[in-house]
C-alpha positions in Angstrom: 22.3 44.2 55.3 25.8 43.2 56.4 29.1 44.5 55.0 32.7 43.7 56.1 35.3 46.4 55.7 39.0 46.3 56.2 40.5 49.4 57.8 44.2 50.2 58.4 45.6 50.1 62.0 46.1 53.8 62.1 42.4 54.4 61.4 41.4 51.8 64.0 43.4 53.7 66.6 42.6 57.3 65.6 39.1 57.2 64.1 38.1 57.7 60.5 35.3 58.6 58.0 34.2 56.5 55.1 31.9 57.3 52.3 29.6 54.5 51.1 27.0 54.3 48.4 23.5 53.1 49.4 21.6 50.5 47.4 19.4 53.3 46.0 22.5 55.1 44.7 22.9 58.0 47.2 26.1 58.5 49.1 26.4 58.7 52.8 29.3 59.0 55.3 30.0 56.9 58.4 32.2 58.5 61.0 34.0 56.7 63.8 35.6 58.8 66.4 37.0 56.3 68.9 39.2 53.2 68.8 37.8 50.4 66.7 38.5 46.9 67.8 39.0 43.9 65.4 35.6 42.5 64.3 33.7 45.4 65.8 30.1 45.6 64.4 28.5 49.0 63.9 24.8 49.4 63.2 23.9 52.2 60.8 20.1 52.8 61.1 18.1 53.2 57.9 21.0 52.3 55.5 20.2 48.6 54.9 17.7 46.8 52.6 14.3 48.2 51.7 11.6 47.1 54.1 9.0 44.7 52.8 6.3 47.2 53.6 7.9 49.6 51.2 8.3 52.2 54.0 11.9 53.0 54.6 15.0 50.9 54.9 16.4 48.5 57.5 19.7 48.8 59.2 23.2 48.3 57.8 25.7 46.3 59.9 29.3 47.1 59.3 32.0 44.7 60.6 35.5 46.2 60.7 38.5 44.1 60.2 41.8 45.8 61.2 44.7 45.4 58.8 47.9 45.1 60.8 51.2 45.8 59.1 53.2 42.7 58.1 56.5 44.1 59.5 57.7 47.1 61.5 61.2 48.6 61.6 63.0 48.8 65.0 62.4 52.6 64.9 58.6 52.1 64.3 58.4 49.7 67.2 60.3 52.1 69.4 58.0 55.0 68.4 54.8 53.0 68.9 56.0 51.9 72.3 57.0 55.5 73.3 53.5 56.7 72.3 51.4 53.9 73.8 53.2 53.2 77.1 54.8 56.6 77.7 58.4 55.7 77.1 58.7 52.6 79.3 60.0 49.7 77.3 58.9 47.4 80.2 55.2 46.8 80.4 55.6 45.8 84.1 54.1 42.4 83.5 50.7 43.8 82.5 49.1 42.7 79.2 
């Protein structure tokens, strides 16, 4: 079973937990601790479609799309730069 989920940039950078409802109605939580890249696919064992044999469930594959903000203020840009590159406004030519 495949599902695409949109997550905010802050969650992609800091980690997050989401509660999902399985096809059989029970709720379960997926926790992501690290940085999530755009189009990252996460496999969640046993949370997909029922198996043909009737024994258990297949896997759920979650694809995460990161929702970037449309605009940032100059202050937000400065704050982000301060946090991510330690105060240097020059990246030193590195990407």
